C-alpha positions in Angstrom: 89.2 105.0 83.8 90.6 101.8 85.3 90.4 98.2 84.0 90.2 95.5 86.6 91.4 91.9 86.8 90.5 90.1 90.0 89.0 87.5 92.2 85.9 87.6 94.5 86.7 91.1 95.8 86.7 92.8 92.4 83.0 92.6 91.9 81.6 91.4 95.2 77.8 92.0 95.0 78.3 95.6 94.1 80.5 96.1 97.2 83.9 95.2 95.8 86.8 97.2 94.3 84.8 97.6 91.0 82.3 99.6 93.1 84.9 101.5 95.1 87.0 102.6 92.1 83.9 102.9 90.0 82.6 105.6 92.3 85.7 107.7 91.5 86.3 106.9 87.8 85.0 104.8 85.0 85.7 101.1 85.8 85.5 98.1 83.5 86.4 94.5 84.3 88.7 92.6 81.9 88.5 89.4 84.0 86.4 89.1 87.1 86.6 85.6 88.5 84.7 85.1 91.8 86.5 82.4 93.8 89.3 82.4 91.3 93.0 82.4 91.7 95.8 83.9 89.5 95.9 80.5 87.8 92.2 80.8 86.9 92.6 84.3 85.6 95.5 83.2 83.4 93.5 80.4 82.0 90.6 82.9 81.2 93.0 85.4 79.6 94.6 82.7 77.5 91.1 81.8 76.2 90.3 85.3 75.1 91.2 86.6 71.6 93.9 89.3 71.7 91.6 91.8 70.0 89.0 91.4 72.8 91.7 91.9 75.4 92.9 95.1 73.5 89.3 96.4 73.2 88.5 95.9 76.9 91.9 97.2 78.1 92.9 100.2 76.1 96.7 101.0 76.3 96.0 104.4 77.9 94.2 102.9 80.9 95.8 101.5 84.1 95.1 97.9 85.0 94.2 97.0 88.6 95.0 93.4 89.5 93.3 92.3 92.7 94.2 88.7 93.4 95.4 86.9 96.5 92.8 85.4 98.9 91.8 82.5 96.5 95.5 81.9 95.6 96.1 81.5 99.4 93.1 79.2 99.7 94.1 77.1 96.7 97.7 76.6 97.7 99.4 78.9 95.1 102.8 79.8 96.6 104.4 83.2 96.6 106.8 82.5 93.6 104.0 81.2 91.4 101.8 84.1 92.5 104.4 86.6 91.3 105.0 84.7 88.1 101.3 84.6 87.4 101.1 88.4 87.7 104.0 88.6 85.3 102.2 86.3 82.9 99.0 88.3 83.2 101.0 91.4 82.4 102.6 89.7 79.4 99.3 88.5 77.9 97.6 91.8 78.2 100.5 93.8 76.8 101.0 91.3 74.0 97.4 92.1 72.9 97.6 95.9 73.2 101.0 97.2 74.2 102.5 98.5 77.4 100.4 100.1 80.1 100.6 101.0 83.7 99.8 98.3 86.3 98.5 98.4 89.8 99.0 95.2 91.8 96.8 95.2 94.9 96.4 91.9 96.8 92.7 91.7 97.1 91.9 91.4 100.8 93.0 92.9 104.0 93.9 90.1 106.4 96.9 89.2 108.5 96.9 85.6 107.6 100.5 84.5 107.2 99.9 82.8 103.8 98.4 86.0 102.3 101.2 88.1 103.9 103.8 85.8 102.2 102.1 86.4 98.8 101.8 90.1 99.5 105.5 90.4 100.5 106.9 88.6 97.4 104.6 90.4 95.1 105.7 93.8 96.6 109.3 92.9 95.9 108.5 91.6 92.4 106.6 94.7 91.5 109.8 96.7 91.6 111.3 94.7 88.7 108.0 94.6 86.8 107.3 98.4 86.8 104.1 97.8 88.6 102.6 100.1 91.3 102.1 98.0 94.5 99.3 98.8 96.9 99.5 97.3 100.3 96.0 97.3 101.7 97.3 96.9 105.2 98.2 100.6 105.0 94.5 101.4 104.9 93.4 99.5 108.0 92.0 102.6 109.5 89.4 102.7 106.8 88.5 99.0 107.0 85.0 98.2 108.1 83.9 94.6 107.4 80.6 93.8 105.9 79.7 91.2 108.6 81.4 90.4 111.9 81.8 86.8 110.8 83.3 87.7 107.4 86.9 88.8 107.9 87.5 89.3 104.1 84.7 91.4 102.5 84.2 95.1 103.4 81.2 97.4 103.6 80.5 99.3 100.4 81.6 102.6 102.1 84.9 101.0 103.1 85.7 100.0 99.5 85.0 103.5 98.3 87.0 105.2 101.0 90.0 103.0 100.5 89.8 103.3 96.7 89.8 107.1 97.1 92.9 107.0 99.3 94.7 104.6 96.9 94.0 107.0 94.0 95.2 110.0 96.0 98.4 108.1 97.1 99.1 107.0 93.5 98.7 110.5 92.2 101.1 111.7 94.9 103.7 109.2 93.8 103.2 109.9 90.0 
């Protein structure tokens, strides 16, 4: 099982990461915030009772955090982005104890602002015991949903990338 925290790509009309990872294992969302940034997710988590967080995110289950594109669009800088991931981790672990974390910036794009967020988060993951997934490594599996939508993938692409991410994580563990 995997628990998800994310933005518009987590549960994107049954196409997003919830669908991709859900095809491989049980998947549950702790916070799905379409159009939301890491700031929005923090606000939502702060408003949840700790027992609800603990029930939705059992300590034995890894947590997948897929944020990034909306942070970029809302002007969240790289340092705040990394700190928000840290604070998300702290809130969840305060409610239910330590767990494994997977930080995967949500969209595959070469936009320089998202690349800055991705780079700082990758470095920060080292200090925060989080597994970092760079979606750019899976460009060969990237098929966009529509030609004029450079952010959202076809359903099959989410599944194929999720499968490879899981295989790569098992190979490192």
